[in-house]
C-alpha positions, 0 to 999 in steps of 0.5 A: 442522537441518544444512542450515539451520545450514549456510546460517547459518554459510556466510553468516557465512563469506561476510561474513567474506571481504567484511570482509577485502576491505573491510580489505585491498582489492585486496591480498586477491588470493584474494577472488573465489576465496573468494567463489565457494567460499562462494557454492557452499557456500550453493547446496549447502545451499540445494538441500539444504533445497529437496530436503528440503521437496520444493521446486523451486529453479527454481519458487522463483526464478520465484515470486520474480521474479513477486513483485518484478515485482508490487512494483516493476514497472510498474503493470498495465493492467486494466479498471476494476472498474466498467467496463460499469456505467451512468455514474451507478454508476461512480466519476468518472474525475476529482474534486476534493474540498476539506477544510475545518477548522471549530470547534464551539461549544467550539472543538473542530476538525472536518473537513468534505469538499466535492465539487461544492459539496455535503458529502461524507460526515460531519463528522469529528474525530480521535476521540482524546485527542491530535490526530493528524490522523485527521480527514483520513483520507478522503484515504486513501480517495480515494487508494484510489479514484484509484490502485486504482480501488477504494473502497466508502466513496467509492462510497457517499458519491458515490452510485455503488453498483452497484445494477444488479447485486444481487450486486456491490452486496451483496458489493463495495459493501456494509457488509462491504466498507466496514468492511474498507476502514475497517479497512485505513485504521485499520491503515495509519494506525497503521503510518504513525504509527510512521514519521513518517507516511511522510515521506521514505519511498517504501515500506512493509513487506512484512508490511503489504502481506501483511496488506492483501492477506489482508484483501481476498482476498474482494473485487475489489481482490484483483486489485491488486498489492502495488506498487499498494497501496504506491503508493496508501499512499505517495501518500495520505500525501504528500497527507495530510501537506499537508492536515494541515499546512495544515488543509485544501485541495483534493485532486485525484483522477485515476483515468485517471492513477492518482494523487492530488495536493494543489492547495491551497485 
């Protein structure tokens, strides 16, 4: 507990010195000297904690740099998950999907998605006591397909399951993978609801990304970084907000550019 308490107390002293600098400005002539002293104390306690738990500080730093690169670095280049499969078993590199809001006999709204003149998937409604736009949640599945190159549900709806490989068809394109994706979308939607559906935001929490990666660790999409998932989520909700506001529209998905955009009606 001594080095852990030391980290907390020295951080407080560091903040106290900075508070003096904010108050006194350049007249706090000893600011850098005191700052250096407090940082040195923090380093000592940090090294003490690492030593006690048999950790190497250099290795910790390398892991942190790798984590930052995965989250905020350039999107990695990799072969598509369905590369090498017949064309009819691959996700289209580009596709346009139109969302149309209809009303039933009781004037209840439901959403139908269309692709190349045919219905894609089932009619959807919010399935909730209050309208929250979940009926448009297929936008998020399309964002997964566009940015990650992965969506067992979109693959099923397009009839592009990889049946030429029985194991891939069962594990990657089967019922459990589809249920996992649906669970992810429900979880991400619930998270986004608490943040105005990410309006004005360009990031999500590290905890959400960690949970996502934990849920997909048995699937091919586990190769995707936190940054890729974050991009898929942020882009997806940007388009979802447009579709919800206009109660429909056309969504453009580009797997080559790894993006999803709203084109309108």
